[in-house]
KERONU-156253 format. One line per 2 residues: their letters; for each residue x, y, z of N, C-alpha, C. Coordinates in nm, 3 decimals, always signed. Layout:
N
A	X:Y:Z:X:Y:Z:X:Y:Z  ...
END
This chain:
268
XX	-10.239:+3.515:+6.108:-10.102:+3.548:+6.150:-10.014:+3.577:+6.029  -9.936:+3.680:+6.039:-9.842:+3.716:+5.933:-9.699:+3.702:+5.985
XX	-9.618:+3.622:+5.916:-9.479:+3.602:+5.956:-9.392:+3.610:+5.831  -9.309:+3.713:+5.824:-9.225:+3.736:+5.707:-9.080:+3.746:+5.751
XX	-8.992:+3.687:+5.673:-8.849:+3.696:+5.703:-8.775:+3.762:+5.588  -8.720:+3.880:+5.616:-8.635:+3.949:+5.520:-8.494:+3.894:+5.540
XX	-8.438:+3.837:+5.434:-8.312:+3.765:+5.449:-8.237:+3.756:+5.317  -8.108:+3.720:+5.328:-8.027:+3.684:+5.211:-8.016:+3.532:+5.207
XX	-8.012:+3.476:+5.089:-8.001:+3.330:+5.078:-7.874:+3.279:+5.142  -7.761:+3.352:+5.126:-7.630:+3.304:+5.170:-7.590:+3.352:+5.309
XX	-7.667:+3.440:+5.368:-7.633:+3.499:+5.498:-7.634:+3.393:+5.608  -7.523:+3.382:+5.682:-7.518:+3.285:+5.791:-7.620:+3.320:+5.900
XX	-7.641:+3.448:+5.925:-7.740:+3.487:+6.026:-7.882:+3.457:+5.978  -7.908:+3.475:+5.849:-8.039:+3.440:+5.794:-8.061:+3.289:+5.804
XX	-7.957:+3.213:+5.780:-7.967:+3.067:+5.785:-8.002:+3.018:+5.925  -7.949:+3.082:+6.028:-7.983:+3.046:+6.166:-8.134:+3.045:+6.185
XX	-8.197:+3.152:+6.137:-8.341:+3.167:+6.156:-8.418:+3.072:+6.065  -8.371:+3.054:+5.941:-8.439:+2.959:+5.851:-8.433:+2.818:+5.906
XX	-8.322:+2.783:+5.971:-8.312:+2.651:+6.034:-8.420:+2.634:+6.140  -8.437:+2.735:+6.224:-8.535:+2.725:+6.331:-8.678:+2.720:+6.276
XX	-8.707:+2.802:+6.178:-8.841:+2.801:+6.117:-8.872:+2.665:+6.057  -8.770:+2.604:+5.994:-8.790:+2.471:+5.934:-8.807:+2.365:+6.042
XX	-8.727:+2.373:+6.148:-8.737:+2.276:+6.257:-8.875:+2.284:+6.325  -8.926:+2.405:+6.342:-9.055:+2.424:+6.408:-9.173:+2.402:+6.313
XX	-9.144:+2.389:+6.185:-9.247:+2.369:+6.082:-9.350:+2.482:+6.084  -9.296:+2.604:+6.094:-9.381:+2.723:+6.095:-9.401:+2.772:+5.952
XX	-9.522:+2.815:+5.922:-9.551:+2.875:+5.791:-9.506:+3.020:+5.792  -9.427:+3.058:+5.693:-9.375:+3.194:+5.687:-9.356:+3.235:+5.542
XX	-9.342:+3.364:+5.521:-9.322:+3.419:+5.387:-9.176:+3.460:+5.370  -9.116:+3.411:+5.264:-8.975:+3.439:+5.237:-8.962:+3.571:+5.161
XX	-8.919:+3.674:+5.231:-8.893:+3.804:+5.169:-8.744:+3.812:+5.138  -8.704:+3.736:+5.036:-8.563:+3.723:+5.004:-8.510:+3.847:+4.934
XX	-8.403:+3.902:+4.987:-8.337:+4.017:+4.927:-8.209:+3.972:+4.859  -8.164:+4.049:+4.763:-8.037:+4.022:+4.693:-7.933:+4.121:+4.748
XX	-7.827:+4.067:+4.807:-7.732:+4.154:+4.876:-7.673:+4.261:+4.785  -7.648:+4.226:+4.659:-7.587:+4.323:+4.567:-7.681:+4.437:+4.530
XX	-7.812:+4.418:+4.554:-7.908:+4.526:+4.527:-7.910:+4.630:+4.639  -7.852:+4.593:+4.754:-7.839:+4.684:+4.869:-7.973:+4.737:+4.921
XX	-8.078:+4.656:+4.908:-8.208:+4.698:+4.962:-8.205:+4.709:+5.113  -8.115:+4.636:+5.178:-8.106:+4.641:+5.324:-8.050:+4.774:+5.374
XX	-8.005:+4.857:+5.280:-7.955:+4.991:+5.316:-8.051:+5.101:+5.272  -8.166:+5.060:+5.220:-8.264:+5.158:+5.172:-8.346:+5.212:+5.289
XX	-8.409:+5.325:+5.267:-8.485:+5.392:+5.373:-8.596:+5.303:+5.428  -8.667:+5.233:+5.340:-8.781:+5.152:+5.386:-8.734:+5.037:+5.475
XX	-8.616:+4.981:+5.444:-8.567:+4.870:+5.527:-8.512:+4.922:+5.660  -8.442:+5.033:+5.655:-8.384:+5.089:+5.777:-8.491:+5.133:+5.877
XX	-8.611:+5.160:+5.831:-8.721:+5.190:+5.922:-8.759:+5.066:+6.002  -8.746:+4.948:+5.939:-8.773:+4.822:+6.009:-8.656:+4.780:+6.096
XX	-8.537:+4.794:+6.040:-8.416:+4.747:+6.107:-8.309:+4.856:+6.097  -8.294:+4.938:+6.200:-8.199:+5.050:+6.194:-8.053:+5.005:+6.185
XX	-8.028:+4.875:+6.207:-7.891:+4.825:+6.195:-7.851:+4.801:+6.049  -7.949:+4.794:+5.960:-7.919:+4.776:+5.818:-7.856:+4.643:+5.785
XX	-7.898:+4.537:+5.855:-7.846:+4.403:+5.830:-7.964:+4.307:+5.819  -7.937:+4.187:+5.771:-8.037:+4.081:+5.770:-7.996:+3.977:+5.874
XX	-8.096:+3.904:+5.927:-8.237:+3.905:+5.889:-8.320:+4.001:+5.974  -8.441:+4.026:+5.926:-8.544:+4.092:+6.005:-8.670:+4.007:+5.995
XX	-8.727:+3.974:+6.110:-8.853:+3.900:+6.115:-8.965:+3.999:+6.139  -9.066:+3.993:+6.055:-9.182:+4.080:+6.071:-9.299:+3.991:+6.115
XX	-9.340:+4.004:+6.240:-9.449:+3.922:+6.295:-9.569:+4.011:+6.323  -9.674:+3.990:+6.244:-9.794:+4.074:+6.256:-9.759:+4.222:+6.252
XX	-9.665:+4.254:+6.163:-9.627:+4.394:+6.141:-9.521:+4.447:+6.235  -9.479:+4.367:+6.334:-9.378:+4.413:+6.429:-9.242:+4.355:+6.393
XX	-9.138:+4.441:+6.378:-9.007:+4.391:+6.337:-8.924:+4.341:+6.456  -8.863:+4.226:+6.437:-8.767:+4.171:+6.534:-8.637:+4.151:+6.456
XX	-8.528:+4.205:+6.507:-8.401:+4.191:+6.436:-8.290:+4.149:+6.531  -8.177:+4.113:+6.471:-8.064:+4.042:+6.533:-8.102:+3.895:+6.546
XX	-8.027:+3.811:+6.477:-8.066:+3.671:+6.459:-8.083:+3.595:+6.589  -7.996:+3.617:+6.687:-8.009:+3.546:+6.814:-8.133:+3.591:+6.888
XX	-8.165:+3.718:+6.882:-8.289:+3.768:+6.943:-8.410:+3.704:+6.875  -8.401:+3.684:+6.744:-8.511:+3.619:+6.670:-8.526:+3.474:+6.715
XX	-8.414:+3.404:+6.734:-8.421:+3.266:+6.781:-8.495:+3.258:+6.914  -8.462:+3.346:+7.006:-8.526:+3.348:+7.137:-8.675:+3.386:+7.124
XX	-8.702:+3.483:+7.038:-8.841:+3.527:+7.019:-8.928:+3.413:+6.966  -8.878:+3.340:+6.868:-8.955:+3.230:+6.811:-8.977:+3.118:+6.912
XX	-8.878:+3.098:+7.001:-8.898:+2.999:+7.107:-9.008:+3.043:+7.203  -9.015:+3.170:+7.232:-9.118:+3.222:+7.323:-9.256:+3.223:+7.258
XX	-9.260:+3.255:+7.131:-9.387:+3.278:+7.062:-9.450:+3.150:+7.005  -9.367:+3.056:+6.963:-9.417:+2.934:+6.899:-9.365:+2.814:+6.978
XX	-9.446:+2.765:+7.069:-9.400:+2.667:+7.168:-9.437:+2.523:+7.137  -9.496:+2.499:+7.019:-9.540:+2.363:+6.988:-9.421:+2.267:+6.984
XX	-9.312:+2.309:+6.924:-9.189:+2.230:+6.922:-9.080:+2.315:+6.986  -9.018:+2.262:+7.091:-8.923:+2.341:+7.169:-8.779:+2.304:+7.137
XX	-8.696:+2.408:+7.123:-8.553:+2.388:+7.095:-8.468:+2.470:+7.192  -8.520:+2.484:+7.314:-8.449:+2.551:+7.422:-8.475:+2.471:+7.549
XX	-8.371:+2.441:+7.626:-8.390:+2.359:+7.746:-8.485:+2.424:+7.846  -8.559:+2.342:+7.918:-8.645:+2.393:+8.026:-8.570:+2.397:+8.158
XX	-8.466:+2.314:+8.171:-8.385:+2.315:+8.291:-8.310:+2.447:+8.302  -8.325:+2.521:+8.414:-8.263:+2.654:+8.426:-8.112:+2.654:+8.407
XX	-8.043:+2.554:+8.463:-7.897:+2.551:+8.448:-7.858:+2.530:+8.303  -7.921:+2.433:+8.239:-7.888:+2.403:+8.100:-7.922:+2.523:+8.011
XX	-8.031:+2.590:+8.045:-8.069:+2.710:+7.968:-7.964:+2.820:+7.985  -7.907:+2.832:+8.105:-7.802:+2.932:+8.127:-7.678:+2.898:+8.044
XX	-7.648:+2.769:+8.033:-7.533:+2.726:+7.952:-7.557:+2.752:+7.804  -7.680:+2.732:+7.761:-7.718:+2.762:+7.622:-7.699:+2.909:+7.593
XX	-7.746:+2.995:+7.684:-7.737:+3.140:+7.659:-7.592:+3.187:+7.664  -7.512:+3.127:+7.750:-7.370:+3.161:+7.751:-7.306:+3.124:+7.617
XX	-7.346:+3.011:+7.561:-7.294:+2.968:+7.432:-7.341:+3.062:+7.321  -7.466:+3.106:+7.325:-7.516:+3.197:+7.223:-7.438:+3.329:+7.224
XX	-7.404:+3.376:+7.343:-7.322:+3.497:+7.354:-7.183:+3.472:+7.294  -7.125:+3.357:+7.325:-6.994:+3.321:+7.270:-6.998:+3.325:+7.117
XX	-7.101:+3.266:+7.060:-7.114:+3.261:+6.914:-7.123:+3.401:+6.856  -7.204:+3.487:+6.918:-7.222:+3.622:+6.866:-7.096:+3.707:+6.877
XX	-7.015:+3.681:+6.980:-6.893:+3.760:+7.002:-6.777:+3.710:+6.917  -6.765:+3.578:+6.898:-6.646:+3.523:+6.833:-6.669:+3.467:+6.692
XX	-6.722:+3.348:+6.674:-6.725:+3.293:+6.537:-6.817:+3.366:+6.440  -6.930:+3.419:+6.487:-7.022:+3.485:+6.395:-6.956:+3.604:+6.323
XX	-6.886:+3.693:+6.395:-6.813:+3.799:+6.323:-6.691:+3.746:+6.247  -6.623:+3.645:+6.304:-6.499:+3.597:+6.244:-6.520:+3.533:+6.107
XX	-6.637:+3.474:+6.086:-6.661:+3.405:+5.958:-6.669:+3.503:+5.841  -6.692:+3.630:+5.872:-6.701:+3.729:+5.763:-6.569:+3.740:+5.687
XX	-6.457:+3.730:+5.759:-6.327:+3.751:+5.695:-6.300:+3.649:+5.584  -6.303:+3.518:+5.613:-6.283:+3.422:+5.503:-6.396:+3.424:+5.401
XX	-6.519:+3.458:+5.445:-6.630:+3.464:+5.350:-6.605:+3.569:+5.243  -6.560:+3.686:+5.285:-6.533:+3.793:+5.190:-6.408:+3.763:+5.108
XX	-6.307:+3.706:+5.171:-6.178:+3.687:+5.102:-6.181:+3.572:+5.002  -6.242:+3.459:+5.042:-6.240:+3.339:+4.958:-6.372:+3.311:+4.888
XX	-6.481:+3.371:+4.937:-6.613:+3.325:+4.896:-6.681:+3.396:+4.783  -6.610:+3.480:+4.709:-6.671:+3.543:+4.593:-6.723:+3.683:+4.620
XX	-6.740:+3.718:+4.746:-6.793:+3.851:+4.777:-6.694:+3.960:+4.736  -6.566:+3.926:+4.745:-6.462:+4.021:+4.704:-6.472:+4.051:+4.554
XX	-6.513:+3.950:+4.478:-6.526:+3.968:+4.333:-6.628:+4.078:+4.301  -6.731:+4.085:+4.382:-6.833:+4.188:+4.363:-6.775:+4.327:+4.383
XX	-6.689:+4.341:+4.483:-6.632:+4.473:+4.512:-6.525:+4.512:+4.412  -6.455:+4.414:+4.358:-6.354:+4.444:+4.256:-6.416:+4.514:+4.135
XX	-6.539:+4.476:+4.103:-6.607:+4.532:+3.985:-6.668:+4.669:+4.014  -6.669:+4.706:+4.141:-6.733:+4.831:+4.183:-6.631:+4.945:+4.184
XX	-6.672:+5.063:+4.146:-6.582:+5.177:+4.152:-6.553:+5.211:+4.298  -6.438:+5.274:+4.322:-6.403:+5.314:+4.458:-6.506:+5.412:+4.513
XX	-6.556:+5.497:+4.427:-6.656:+5.597:+4.470:-6.783:+5.527:+4.518  -6.829:+5.427:+4.441:-6.950:+5.354:+4.478:-6.928:+5.275:+4.607
XX	-6.809:+5.215:+4.620:-6.775:+5.139:+4.740:-6.779:+5.229:+4.863  -6.722:+5.348:+4.852:-6.720:+5.442:+4.965:-6.861:+5.490:+4.999
XX	-6.941:+5.510:+4.895:-7.079:+5.556:+4.915:-7.160:+5.451:+4.995  -7.148:+5.324:+4.956:-7.220:+5.217:+5.025:-7.167:+5.197:+5.166
XX	-7.038:+5.214:+5.182:-6.977:+5.199:+5.313:-7.035:+5.300:+5.411  -7.054:+5.422:+5.365:-7.106:+5.528:+5.450:-7.252:+5.504:+5.490
XX	-7.323:+5.427:+5.410:-7.464:+5.400:+5.439:-7.483:+5.294:+5.546  -7.376:+5.219:+5.577:-7.390:+5.106:+5.670:-7.390:+5.154:+5.814
XX	-7.501:+5.131:+5.886:-7.508:+5.178:+6.025:-7.411:+5.108:+6.119  -7.381:+4.979:+6.094:-7.301:+4.901:+6.188:-7.166:+4.854:+6.135
XX	-7.155:+4.826:+6.007:-7.039:+4.753:+5.957:-6.936:+4.840:+5.884  -6.942:+4.969:+5.906:-6.849:+5.059:+5.837:-6.704:+5.024:+5.871
XX	-6.678:+4.992:+6.000:-6.543:+4.959:+6.043:-6.494:+4.831:+5.977  -6.585:+4.735:+5.963:-6.549:+4.610:+5.897:-6.508:+4.636:+5.752
XX	-6.583:+4.718:+5.683:-6.551:+4.747:+5.543:-6.425:+4.832:+5.529  -6.387:+4.899:+5.634:-6.261:+4.973:+5.634:-6.141:+4.882:+5.660
XX	-6.168:+4.758:+5.702:-6.060:+4.669:+5.744:-6.000:+4.588:+5.629  -6.055:+4.600:+5.510:-5.998:+4.526:+5.397:-5.990:+4.614:+5.273
XX	-5.905:+4.574:+5.181:-5.891:+4.642:+5.053:-5.991:+4.580:+4.956  -6.068:+4.661:+4.889:-6.174:+4.609:+4.805:-6.123:+4.528:+4.685
XX	-5.997:+4.546:+4.652:-5.940:+4.473:+4.539:-5.856:+4.352:+4.579  -5.792:+4.358:+4.695:-5.704:+4.248:+4.736:-5.753:+4.173:+4.860
XX	-5.854:+4.227:+4.928:-5.911:+4.157:+5.041:-5.838:+4.181:+5.171  -5.832:+4.076:+5.253:-5.773:+4.085:+5.386:-5.627:+4.044:+5.387
XX	-5.555:+4.088:+5.487:-5.417:+4.046:+5.505:-5.414:+3.902:+5.555  -5.301:+3.836:+5.537:-5.285:+3.700:+5.587:-5.303:+3.698:+5.739
XX	-5.255:+3.800:+5.806:-5.268:+3.808:+5.951:-5.415:+3.807:+5.992  -5.498:+3.884:+5.923:-5.641:+3.889:+5.954:-5.708:+3.754:+5.929
XX	-5.670:+3.691:+5.820:-5.729:+3.561:+5.787:-5.691:+3.458:+5.893  -5.564:+3.457:+5.932:-5.519:+3.361:+6.032:-5.581:+3.390:+6.170
XX	-5.609:+3.516:+6.199:-5.678:+3.550:+6.323:-5.817:+3.489:+6.325  -5.886:+3.495:+6.213:-6.020:+3.435:+6.206:-6.011:+3.284:+6.225
XX	-5.904:+3.221:+6.172:-5.886:+3.077:+6.191:-5.866:+3.044:+6.339  -5.789:+3.126:+6.409:-5.763:+3.100:+6.550:-5.891:+3.113:+6.633
XX	-5.980:+3.204:+6.593:-6.109:+3.218:+6.661:-6.193:+3.092:+6.641  -6.187:+3.036:+6.521:-6.261:+2.912:+6.499:-6.201:+2.795:+6.576
XX	-6.071:+2.792:+6.589:-6.011:+2.689:+6.673:-6.062:+2.700:+6.817  -6.070:+2.821:+6.867:-6.124:+2.846:+7.001:-6.268:+2.795:+7.010
XX	-6.342:+2.815:+6.902:-6.480:+2.768:+6.895:-6.488:+2.616:+6.897  -6.401:+2.551:+6.822:-6.401:+2.405:+6.818:-6.366:+2.345:+6.954
XX	-6.273:+2.409:+7.022:-6.236:+2.362:+7.158:-6.356:+2.372:+7.251  -6.430:+2.482:+7.242:-6.548:+2.499:+7.326:-6.656:+2.397:+7.288
XX	-6.673:+2.372:+7.161:-6.772:+2.274:+7.117:-6.737:+2.134:+7.166  -6.610:+2.098:+7.156:-6.566:+1.966:+7.205:-6.596:+1.954:+7.355
XX	-6.574:+2.061:+7.427:-6.602:+2.061:+7.571:-6.752:+2.040:+7.596  -6.837:+2.113:+7.526:-6.982:+2.101:+7.546:-7.031:+1.961:+7.510
XX	-6.980:+1.907:+7.401:-7.021:+1.772:+7.359:-6.984:+1.668:+7.465  -6.868:+1.686:+7.525:-6.824:+1.593:+7.630:-6.898:+1.618:+7.761
XX	-6.912:+1.745:+7.797:-6.972:+1.782:+7.925:-7.118:+1.737:+7.935  -7.195:+1.753:+7.826:-7.337:+1.722:+7.830:-7.372:+1.591:+7.761
XX	-7.271:+1.518:+7.714:-7.291:+1.383:+7.665:-7.333:+1.368:+7.521  -7.350:+1.481:+7.448:-7.384:+1.473:+7.307:-7.519:+1.405:+7.284
XX	-7.557:+1.384:+7.159:-7.478:+1.414:+7.039:-7.480:+1.561:+6.998  -7.564:+1.639:+7.073:-7.574:+1.782:+7.042:-7.502:+1.863:+7.149
XX	-7.488:+1.991:+7.127:-7.406:+2.073:+7.215:-7.461:+2.081:+7.357  -7.592:+2.076:+7.370:-7.654:+2.081:+7.503:-7.702:+1.943:+7.549
XX	-7.649:+1.839:+7.486:-7.686:+1.704:+7.528:-7.767:+1.630:+7.425  -7.870:+1.559:+7.471:-7.945:+1.470:+7.383:-8.039:+1.544:+7.288
XX	-8.074:+1.668:+7.321:-8.171:+1.743:+7.240:-8.103:+1.849:+7.154  -8.146:+1.855:+7.030:-8.102:+1.958:+6.936:-8.165:+2.091:+6.977
XX	-8.086:+2.197:+6.985:-8.135:+2.326:+7.034:-8.094:+2.441:+6.942  -8.142:+2.558:+6.980:-8.102:+2.679:+6.905:-7.952:+2.704:+6.919
XX	-7.888:+2.642:+7.017:-7.742:+2.652:+7.028:-7.672:+2.585:+6.912  -7.726:+2.473:+6.866:-7.671:+2.406:+6.748:-7.701:+2.487:+6.622
XX	-7.824:+2.538:+6.614:-7.863:+2.617:+6.497:-7.780:+2.745:+6.485  -7.740:+2.801:+6.598:-7.667:+2.928:+6.597:-7.530:+2.915:+6.532
XX	-7.464:+2.800:+6.551:-7.327:+2.784:+6.500:-7.319:+2.707:+6.369  -7.421:+2.627:+6.339:-7.416:+2.543:+6.218:-7.386:+2.622:+6.090
XX	-7.454:+2.735:+6.063:-7.425:+2.806:+5.937:-7.281:+2.852:+5.924  -7.218:+2.892:+6.035:-7.079:+2.940:+6.028:-6.982:+2.827:+5.997
XX	-7.003:+2.710:+6.057:-6.912:+2.598:+6.031:-6.938:+2.539:+5.893  -7.065:+2.535:+5.854:-7.097:+2.493:+5.717:-7.030:+2.587:+5.617
XX	-7.029:+2.717:+5.647:-6.964:+2.815:+5.559:-6.814:+2.787:+5.548  -6.749:+2.760:+5.661:-6.606:+2.732:+5.657:-6.576:+2.607:+5.574
XX	-6.661:+2.508:+5.585:-6.646:+2.387:+5.502:-6.667:+2.420:+5.356  -6.769:+2.499:+5.327:-6.800:+2.537:+5.190:-6.686:+2.617:+5.127
XX	-6.613:+2.692:+5.209:-6.498:+2.769:+5.160:-6.374:+2.682:+5.143  -6.385:+2.554:+5.181:-6.272:+2.463:+5.166:-6.171:+2.472:+5.279
XX	-6.218:+2.515:+5.397:-6.129:+2.534:+5.512:-6.152:+2.426:+5.619  -6.210:+2.315:+5.580:-6.250:+2.211:+5.674:-6.133:+2.137:+5.739
XX	-6.013:+2.152:+5.685:-5.896:+2.090:+5.750:-5.864:+2.156:+5.884  -5.931:+2.268:+5.912:-5.913:+2.330:+6.043:-5.962:+2.238:+6.155
XX	-6.056:+2.148:+6.123:-6.111:+2.060:+6.227:-6.112:+1.912:+6.192  -6.104:+1.876:+6.066:-6.126:+1.737:+6.025:-6.041:+1.634:+6.099
XX	-5.914:+1.663:+6.116:-5.823:+1.565:+6.177:-5.794:+1.592:+6.324  -5.841:+1.705:+6.374:-5.803:+1.743:+6.510:-5.921:+1.755:+6.606
XX	-6.041:+1.771:+6.551:-6.159:+1.788:+6.635:-6.268:+1.691:+6.586  -6.253:+1.567:+6.627:-6.342:+1.461:+6.579:-6.487:+1.486:+6.622
XX	-6.505:+1.538:+6.742:-6.641:+1.565:+6.789:-6.713:+1.665:+6.700  -6.643:+1.770:+6.662:-6.701:+1.873:+6.574:-6.732:+1.813:+6.438
XX	-6.642:+1.732:+6.388:-6.661:+1.669:+6.256:-6.790:+1.586:+6.254  -6.809:+1.503:+6.355:-6.927:+1.416:+6.359:-7.054:+1.497:+6.387
XX	-7.042:+1.599:+6.473:-7.156:+1.687:+6.500:-7.203:+1.754:+6.371  -7.109:+1.805:+6.291:-7.143:+1.874:+6.168:-7.214:+1.780:+6.070
XX	-7.159:+1.662:+6.054:-7.220:+1.564:+5.963:-7.363:+1.533:+6.005  -7.385:+1.517:+6.134:-7.518:+1.485:+6.186:-7.614:+1.602:+6.167
XX	-7.565:+1.724:+6.194:-7.650:+1.843:+6.182:-7.689:+1.870:+6.037  -7.597:+1.849:+5.946:-7.624:+1.877:+5.805:-7.727:+1.782:+5.744
XX	-7.742:+1.665:+5.803:-7.835:+1.566:+5.745:-7.976:+1.577:+5.802  -7.999:+1.667:+5.896:-8.135:+1.685:+5.946:-8.225:+1.738:+5.834
XX	-8.348:+1.689:+5.826:-8.439:+1.736:+5.721:-8.454:+1.888:+5.716  -8.459:+1.952:+5.833:-8.473:+2.098:+5.836:-8.351:+2.168:+5.779
XX	-8.233:+2.108:+5.797:-8.110:+2.167:+5.742:-8.115:+2.166:+5.590  -8.168:+2.059:+5.535:-8.176:+2.050:+5.389:-8.275:+2.152:+5.333
XX	-8.376:+2.187:+5.412:-8.471:+2.290:+5.370:-8.406:+2.428:+5.378  -8.340:+2.456:+5.490:-8.280:+2.589:+5.510:-8.165:+2.615:+5.413
XX	-8.083:+2.511:+5.389:-7.971:+2.524:+5.296:-8.016:+2.482:+5.156  -8.111:+2.555:+5.103:-8.162:+2.521:+4.970:-8.056:+2.550:+4.864
XX	-8.078:+2.498:+4.745:-7.983:+2.517:+4.636:-7.963:+2.666:+4.608  -7.838:+2.711:+4.613:-7.806:+2.851:+4.590:-7.778:+2.929:+4.717
XX	-7.788:+2.863:+4.832:-7.762:+2.932:+4.958:-7.617:+2.922:+5.002  -7.539:+2.838:+4.935:-7.396:+2.828:+4.967:-7.315:+2.906:+4.863
XX	-7.205:+2.963:+4.906:-7.123:+3.045:+4.817:-7.064:+2.963:+4.703  -7.036:+2.836:+4.728:-6.983:+2.750:+4.622:-7.084:+2.737:+4.508
XX	-7.212:+2.749:+4.539:-7.317:+2.740:+4.437:-7.339:+2.874:+4.369  -7.316:+2.982:+4.442:-7.333:+3.115:+4.383:-7.214:+3.155:+4.296
XX	-7.095:+3.101:+4.331:-6.973:+3.133:+4.256:-6.903:+3.004:+4.213  -6.964:+2.926:+4.123:-6.905:+2.797:+4.085:-6.768:+2.811:+4.020
XX	-6.741:+2.927:+3.963:-6.612:+2.948:+3.897:-6.494:+2.950:+3.995  -6.523:+2.964:+4.124:-6.416:+2.968:+4.224:-6.375:+2.829:+4.272
XX	-6.451:+2.726:+4.229:-6.419:+2.587:+4.266:-6.403:+2.569:+4.416  -6.502:+2.618:+4.490:-6.502:+2.605:+4.634:-6.553:+2.466:+4.674
XX	-6.563:+2.442:+4.803:-6.607:+2.313:+4.853:-6.501:+2.251:+4.941  -6.534:+2.136:+4.998:-6.445:+2.070:+5.093:-6.303:+2.057:+5.039
XX	-6.209:+2.102:+5.121:-6.067:+2.087:+5.088:-6.013:+2.185:+4.987  -6.096:+2.274:+4.936:-6.053:+2.364:+4.828:-5.940:+2.456:+4.870
XX	-5.937:+2.495:+4.997:-5.832:+2.585:+5.045:-5.747:+2.518:+5.153  -5.724:+2.389:+5.134:-5.645:+2.314:+5.232:-5.502:+2.367:+5.244
XX	-5.448:+2.421:+5.135:-5.310:+2.474:+5.139:-5.301:+2.596:+5.230  -5.408:+2.675:+5.236:-5.411:+2.792:+5.324:-5.413:+2.747:+5.469
XX	-5.493:+2.643:+5.498:-5.501:+2.589:+5.634:-5.365:+2.530:+5.674  -5.303:+2.458:+5.581:-5.173:+2.398:+5.610:-5.070:+2.505:+5.644
XX	-5.071:+2.615:+5.571:-4.978:+2.724:+5.599:-5.007:+2.784:+5.736  -5.134:+2.798:+5.769:-5.171:+2.852:+5.901:-5.122:+2.760:+6.012
XX	-5.145:+2.631:+5.998:-5.106:+2.536:+6.104:-4.954:+2.532:+6.122  -4.881:+2.546:+6.013:-4.735:+2.547:+6.021:-4.683:+2.675:+6.086
XX	-4.763:+2.782:+6.077:-4.718:+2.912:+6.129:-4.735:+2.921:+6.281  -4.809:+2.828:+6.339:-4.839:+2.837:+6.483:-4.718:+2.802:+6.569
END
């Protein structure tokens, strides 16, 4: 059997899949790409994944892409350890949650990631011509790259909009934790629903935006602490996979951007 994962170390979508591979204890080959090399926009990669994003799972030569689709595929293909409910109702609730994640927090985390997480520094060093050239090569994210200035980043309004989406996410998580009894989102068992959102909330904490939930969403706070200490999480979040580790000069980490959160909360 051949199982290869083309991914970025820091990509939240790549982390979702690495979490699942670690939880299932599956043997796989790490085809790690460097985002600044733009290999994901090269012809050979686009033949595997026409969306030009990571991750892409190559199983016996067949490409599977879009991280949530990969989570479902791995559950279907590798059944020794299960992370999806067998109860039809609970499974429907899980899938509704996965859709919520893909529509709201997964895209929303890009805004603070680019603005605070060092990715903007990469674009500042790039010529406008090169930036425009790479933008045109992106099959899916051209509009996203048009939404910010490569030198100054996003507007305060855009940043605060991403914060409000995460608040919506925390409210939904608190509901799920209460509705199904915890300690995980779907109840007593850890599932791909937890894996789907963990990288995004870990990213927000790593960016120093954790005051968005620390004092107001106790359930989310305790869920995050529990999820981060799982052995598989420590494998997936290896050294260098967080932006604070890739850009130490930015002094990121818990509480680093608490003043931005405070301004947002006062503006509501």
